[in-house]
Backbone as CSV, one residue per row, in Angstrom:
resi,resn,N_x,N_y,N_z,CA_x,CA_y,CA_z,C_x,C_y,C_z
1,MET,0.919,-1.160,0.171,0.004,-0.123,0.055,0.843,1.275,-0.034
2,PRO,0.880,1.898,-1.044,1.750,3.240,-1.119,1.199,4.278,-0.033
3,THR,2.260,4.884,0.517,1.969,6.091,1.447,2.038,7.355,0.670
4,PRO,1.700,8.456,1.399,1.669,9.673,0.850,3.190,9.983,0.300
5,SER,4.173,9.725,1.074,5.534,9.960,0.611,5.894,9.155,-0.648
6,ASP,5.217,7.999,-0.657,5.477,7.246,-2.174,4.864,7.973,-3.191
7,PHE,3.585,8.551,-3.066,2.962,9.375,-4.077,3.721,10.510,-4.371
8,GLU,4.287,11.218,-3.323,5.159,12.435,-3.585,6.338,12.033,-4.435
9,ARG,7.078,10.944,-4.209,8.190,10.532,-4.760,7.830,10.197,-6.358
10,MET,6.678,9.412,-6.483,6.228,9.061,-7.859,5.919,10.421,-8.742
11,LEU,5.367,11.310,-8.183,5.092,12.736,-8.765,6.475,13.294,-9.180
12,ARG,7.302,13.528,-8.117,8.742,14.081,-8.651,9.462,13.357,-9.429
13,GLU,9.495,12.046,-9.546,10.313,11.320,-10.311,9.638,11.261,-11.804
14,SER,8.436,11.679,-11.987,7.699,11.754,-13.212,7.700,13.419,-13.779
15,GLY,8.661,14.169,-13.013,8.733,15.565,-13.256,7.396,16.363,-12.982
16,LEU,6.564,15.956,-12.111,5.329,16.672,-11.826,5.641,17.347,-10.407
17,ARG,5.266,18.568,-10.440,5.111,19.269,-9.053,4.195,18.526,-8.120
18,VAL,4.515,18.459,-6.699,3.743,17.830,-5.708,2.654,18.933,-5.385
19,THR,1.371,18.629,-5.613,0.223,19.700,-5.183,-0.740,18.681,-4.583
20,SER,-1.663,19.351,-3.690,-2.554,18.704,-2.930,-3.627,17.895,-3.928
21,PRO,-4.106,18.734,-5.101,-4.952,18.141,-6.022,-4.304,16.638,-6.592
22,ARG,-3.058,16.792,-6.934,-2.270,15.761,-7.606,-2.096,14.414,-6.471
23,MET,-1.931,14.993,-5.414,-1.731,13.910,-4.501,-3.119,13.340,-4.238
24,ALA,-4.154,13.884,-3.925,-5.694,13.507,-3.668,-6.029,12.528,-4.908
25,VAL,-5.813,13.063,-6.097,-6.419,12.206,-7.415,-5.525,10.982,-7.452
26,LEU,-4.202,11.021,-7.205,-3.395,9.895,-7.281,-3.820,8.888,-6.223
27,SER,-4.214,9.319,-5.052,-4.533,8.457,-4.014,-5.888,7.817,-4.298
28,ALA,-6.784,8.737,-4.820,-8.118,8.122,-5.004,-8.269,7.164,-6.203
29,VAL,-7.390,7.327,-7.191,-7.340,6.514,-8.340,-6.638,4.974,-7.780
30,HIS,-5.797,5.224,-6.927,-5.034,3.884,-6.453,-6.150,3.237,-5.516
31,ASP,-6.706,3.912,-4.683,-7.835,3.252,-3.785,-9.122,2.811,-4.365
32,ASN,-9.470,3.307,-5.610,-10.617,2.989,-6.331,-10.293,2.669,-7.888
33,PRO,-9.776,1.509,-8.049,-9.278,1.189,-9.391,-10.621,1.036,-10.283
34,HIS,-10.467,1.609,-11.481,-11.512,1.608,-12.451,-12.644,2.500,-12.277
35,ALA,-12.305,3.521,-11.510,-13.387,4.670,-11.047,-13.562,5.469,-12.182
36,ASP,-14.743,6.102,-12.481,-14.884,7.091,-13.500,-14.448,8.393,-12.992
37,THR,-14.511,9.407,-13.876,-14.055,10.695,-13.473,-14.948,11.298,-12.461
38,GLU,-16.265,11.281,-12.659,-17.199,11.862,-11.642,-17.068,11.304,-10.265
39,SER,-17.013,9.971,-10.128,-16.635,9.314,-8.902,-15.287,9.845,-8.193
40,LEU,-14.323,10.104,-9.075,-13.149,10.528,-8.620,-13.220,11.965,-8.033
41,ILE,-13.992,12.769,-8.790,-14.268,14.169,-8.370,-14.852,14.200,-7.042
42,ASP,-15.821,13.253,-6.731,-16.612,13.305,-5.502,-15.665,12.827,-4.440
43,ILE,-14.795,11.800,-4.780,-13.849,11.462,-3.710,-12.812,12.454,-3.268
44,VAL,-12.336,13.099,-4.335,-11.261,14.125,-4.075,-11.870,15.344,-3.259
45,ARG,-13.177,15.615,-3.635,-13.801,16.845,-3.009,-14.055,16.327,-1.532
46,GLY,-14.313,15.158,-1.270,-14.584,14.629,0.006,-13.319,14.846,0.946
47,ASN,-12.156,14.551,0.180,-10.763,14.667,0.891,-10.373,16.112,1.086
48,LEU,-10.510,16.883,-0.007,-9.788,18.303,-0.063,-10.953,19.356,0.192
49,GLY,-12.110,19.131,0.021,-13.023,20.143,0.194,-13.241,20.655,-1.331
50,ALA,-13.195,22.122,-1.427,-13.480,22.704,-2.693,-12.247,22.485,-3.655
51,VAL,-12.689,21.838,-4.762,-11.675,21.495,-5.866,-12.843,21.514,-7.245
52,SER,-12.243,22.127,-8.229,-13.150,22.173,-9.401,-13.057,20.717,-10.054
53,GLY,-14.162,20.580,-10.824,-14.029,19.259,-11.732,-12.992,19.472,-12.686
54,GLN,-12.893,20.730,-13.341,-11.837,20.744,-14.257,-10.343,20.610,-13.703
55,ALA,-10.074,20.850,-12.418,-8.779,20.678,-11.985,-8.660,19.124,-11.846
56,VAL,-9.614,18.369,-11.554,-9.445,17.035,-11.424,-9.259,16.369,-12.781
57,TYR,-9.982,16.845,-13.894,-9.845,16.452,-15.370,-8.239,16.725,-15.610
58,ASP,-7.751,17.979,-15.283,-6.474,18.397,-15.639,-5.454,17.443,-14.978
59,VAL,-5.669,16.995,-13.799,-4.733,16.216,-12.984,-4.872,14.890,-13.568
60,LEU,-6.024,14.382,-13.893,-5.985,12.954,-14.401,-5.192,13.034,-15.856
61,LYS,-5.227,14.018,-16.768,-4.688,14.176,-17.922,-3.105,14.125,-17.691
62,ALA,-2.694,14.883,-16.567,-1.284,14.969,-16.440,-0.649,13.633,-15.865
63,LEU,-1.483,12.935,-14.961,-1.087,11.844,-14.390,-0.959,10.620,-15.478
64,ASN,-1.934,10.798,-16.298,-1.821,9.682,-17.432,-0.784,9.856,-18.449
65,GLY,-0.454,11.227,-18.758,0.492,11.510,-19.574,1.941,11.188,-19.034
66,ALA,2.045,11.336,-17.688,3.313,10.891,-17.033,3.436,9.381,-16.785
67,GLY,2.489,8.535,-17.122,2.520,7.283,-16.976,2.254,6.699,-15.566
68,LEU,1.690,7.609,-14.608,1.438,7.255,-13.145,0.044,6.535,-13.092
69,ILE,-0.833,6.864,-14.068,-2.104,6.091,-14.196,-2.443,5.756,-15.640
70,ARG,-3.397,4.868,-15.686,-3.745,4.322,-16.923,-5.317,4.831,-17.234
71,ARG,-5.503,5.310,-18.436,-7.044,5.600,-18.685,-7.469,4.449,-19.634
72,ILE,-8.706,3.872,-19.244,-9.260,2.842,-20.154,-10.760,3.298,-20.438
73,GLN,-11.216,2.959,-21.485,-12.445,3.241,-21.734,-13.209,2.092,-22.670
74,PRO,-13.785,1.101,-21.862,-14.528,0.028,-22.610,-15.547,0.614,-23.468
75,GLN,-15.784,-0.159,-24.516,-16.947,0.291,-25.402,-18.176,0.516,-24.697
76,GLY,-18.860,1.634,-24.931,-20.073,2.115,-24.365,-19.903,2.433,-22.935
77,SER,-18.615,2.741,-22.525,-18.512,3.189,-20.981,-17.783,4.541,-21.002
78,VAL,-17.930,5.262,-19.900,-17.126,6.602,-19.810,-15.736,6.104,-19.444
79,ALA,-14.714,7.082,-19.568,-13.396,6.786,-19.146,-13.300,6.307,-17.560
80,ARG,-12.330,5.529,-17.441,-11.992,5.109,-16.133,-10.429,4.980,-15.864
81,TYR,-10.076,4.925,-14.704,-8.719,5.094,-14.296,-8.133,4.019,-13.484
82,GLU,-6.892,3.772,-13.552,-6.300,2.889,-12.607,-4.742,3.177,-12.506
83,THR,-4.227,2.717,-11.413,-2.814,2.968,-11.008,-1.899,1.687,-11.408
84,ARG,-2.689,0.621,-11.898,-1.950,-0.461,-12.393,-1.331,-0.312,-13.890
85,VAL,-0.016,0.114,-13.978,0.338,0.603,-15.377,1.691,-0.231,-15.554
86,GLY,1.993,-0.254,-16.964,3.325,-0.854,-17.482,3.333,-2.448,-17.318
87,ASP,2.259,-3.079,-17.188,2.281,-4.484,-17.217,1.404,-5.266,-18.326
88,ASN,0.813,-4.435,-19.208,0.105,-4.884,-20.212,-1.071,-5.823,-19.899
89,HIS,-1.569,-5.530,-18.674,-2.925,-6.474,-18.405,-4.081,-6.098,-19.031
90,HIS,-5.057,-6.831,-18.917,-6.312,-6.477,-19.741,-7.635,-6.430,-18.723
91,HIS,-8.693,-6.434,-19.225,-9.921,-6.293,-18.385,-10.860,-7.025,-18.748
92,VAL,-11.805,-7.462,-17.804,-13.060,-8.221,-18.043,-14.168,-7.229,-17.501
93,VAL,-15.140,-7.009,-18.529,-16.314,-6.234,-18.197,-17.635,-6.889,-18.174
94,CYS,-18.468,-6.504,-17.241,-19.707,-7.201,-17.148,-20.677,-6.263,-18.038
95,ARG,-21.420,-7.137,-18.959,-22.287,-6.553,-19.949,-23.553,-5.908,-19.359
96,SER,-23.979,-6.280,-17.982,-25.062,-5.912,-17.199,-24.798,-4.622,-16.435
97,CYS,-24.039,-4.796,-15.502,-23.669,-3.846,-14.455,-22.491,-2.939,-14.684
98,GLY,-21.669,-3.275,-15.666,-20.485,-2.519,-15.984,-19.322,-2.654,-15.176
99,ALA,-19.457,-3.666,-14.193,-18.312,-4.053,-13.302,-16.861,-4.348,-14.155
100,ILE,-15.884,-3.938,-13.755,-14.589,-4.143,-14.400,-13.726,-4.794,-13.371
101,ALA,-12.884,-5.717,-13.906,-11.715,-6.418,-13.128,-10.630,-6.531,-14.099
102,ASP,-9.349,-6.613,-13.386,-8.117,-6.882,-14.105,-8.011,-8.441,-14.507
103,VAL,-7.394,-8.563,-15.646,-7.034,-9.868,-16.051,-5.546,-9.873,-16.585
104,ASP,-4.695,-10.552,-16.016,-3.360,-10.790,-16.361,-3.331,-11.359,-17.969
105,CYS,-2.238,-11.161,-18.558,-2.029,-11.815,-19.793,-2.191,-13.341,-19.672
106,ALA,-2.768,-14.007,-20.715,-3.039,-15.453,-20.578,-1.760,-16.243,-20.414
107,VAL,-0.861,-16.002,-21.256,0.292,-17.053,-21.262,1.639,-16.164,-21.417
108,GLY,2.556,-16.533,-20.734,4.014,-16.005,-20.877,4.022,-14.526,-20.749
109,HIS,5.186,-14.001,-21.210,5.486,-12.487,-21.099,4.716,-11.689,-22.280
110,ALA,3.492,-10.997,-21.960,2.893,-10.289,-22.908,2.703,-10.809,-24.236
111,PRO,2.135,-12.038,-24.356,2.131,-12.717,-25.631,1.298,-11.949,-26.786
112,CYS,0.369,-11.135,-26.157,-0.498,-10.423,-27.144,0.208,-9.270,-27.825
113,LEU,1.541,-9.052,-27.393,2.313,-7.924,-28.167,2.772,-8.422,-29.338
114,THR,2.788,-9.506,-29.717,3.128,-10.235,-31.007,1.942,-10.310,-31.947
115,ALA,1.801,-9.203,-32.786,0.583,-9.230,-33.565,0.771,-10.118,-34.802
116,SER,-0.297,-10.630,-35.376,-0.173,-11.463,-36.527,0.402,-10.807,-37.766
117,SER,0.190,-9.464,-37.770,0.705,-8.626,-38.661,0.865,-7.165,-38.139
118,ASP,1.981,-6.720,-37.909,2.206,-5.373,-37.175,2.098,-4.177,-38.129
119,HIS,2.087,-4.449,-39.532,2.079,-3.506,-40.358,3.141,-2.369,-40.312
120,GLY,4.300,-2.774,-39.913,5.466,-1.815,-39.727,5.456,-1.149,-38.330
121,PHE,4.296,-1.399,-37.575,4.236,-0.547,-36.307,5.187,-1.215,-35.287
122,ARG,5.734,-0.537,-34.304,6.472,-0.981,-33.227,5.436,-1.166,-32.010
123,VAL,4.805,-2.223,-31.776,3.815,-2.434,-30.767,4.363,-2.452,-29.377
124,ASP,3.847,-1.683,-28.525,4.339,-1.793,-27.188,3.238,-1.874,-26.205
125,GLU,1.908,-1.848,-26.607,0.922,-2.261,-25.834,-0.329,-2.748,-26.563
126,ALA,-1.022,-3.793,-25.936,-2.189,-4.422,-26.531,-3.331,-4.263,-25.645
127,GLU,-4.584,-4.000,-26.237,-5.705,-3.855,-25.267,-6.632,-4.926,-25.557
128,VAL,-6.947,-5.768,-24.710,-8.041,-6.948,-24.859,-9.032,-6.557,-23.811
129,VAL,-10.097,-6.709,-24.001,-11.301,-6.577,-23.168,-12.127,-7.881,-23.338
130,TYR,-12.342,-8.550,-22.212,-13.289,-9.612,-22.176,-14.574,-9.284,-21.902
131,TRP,-15.745,-9.730,-22.478,-17.087,-9.336,-22.047,-17.786,-10.436,-21.516
132,GLY,-18.677,-10.226,-20.489,-19.518,-11.282,-20.053,-20.501,-10.758,-18.866
133,LEU,-20.817,-11.560,-18.062,-21.540,-11.243,-16.780,-20.720,-11.483,-15.596
134,CYS,-20.761,-10.673,-14.692,-20.051,-10.701,-13.382,-20.949,-12.001,-12.483
135,PRO,-20.261,-12.362,-11.602,-21.085,-13.288,-10.744,-22.351,-12.855,-10.259
136,ASP,-22.460,-11.629,-9.727,-23.743,-11.205,-9.138,-24.833,-11.126,-10.322
137,CYS,-24.492,-10.599,-11.494,-25.474,-10.439,-12.508,-25.700,-11.907,-13.186
138,SER,-24.965,-12.732,-13.043,-25.102,-14.119,-13.636,-26.185,-14.729,-12.629
139,ARG,-25.996,-14.667,-11.170,-26.896,-15.215,-10.277,-28.293,-14.520,-10.358
140,THR,-28.381,-13.294,-10.870,-29.707,-12.496,-10.740,-30.343,-13.051,-12.061
141,ARG,-29.733,-13.375,-13.102,-30.323,-13.835,-14.210,-30.715,-15.217,-14.214
142,GLU,-30.049,-16.237,-13.370,-30.425,-17.411,-13.177,-31.642,-17.725,-12.332
143,SER,-31.964,-16.572,-11.588,-32.977,-16.796,-10.459,-34.411,-16.326,-11.186
């Protein structure tokens, strides 16, 4: 579990100034993986008090640009954020309630980075989304 000093170090090492909004957003994303922007705004406001929605959007953009967080947007969903970066993991998404969970690459070291045809691109990330029903929605449909 990262501490506030870990978040400060991460920001500095990424070339970002340490500010209260950046600390609050980074902590909120860490504690609430796959949260959407509006949820993060509410969490940050609960921790800091008055902060504009635009400030949170700006911080999310800066943190994503610095590689400290990852922005994902499954089809039909709003953008969501997580601090699990750099490992090329994937996601499973519930078609009913929208729940999202992390899924490690299926086999070996990032096998999906070897495209059948890369068309001359230097591939450094692959995005795989598995779709289905989460356990709660499956039980609800079965009853």
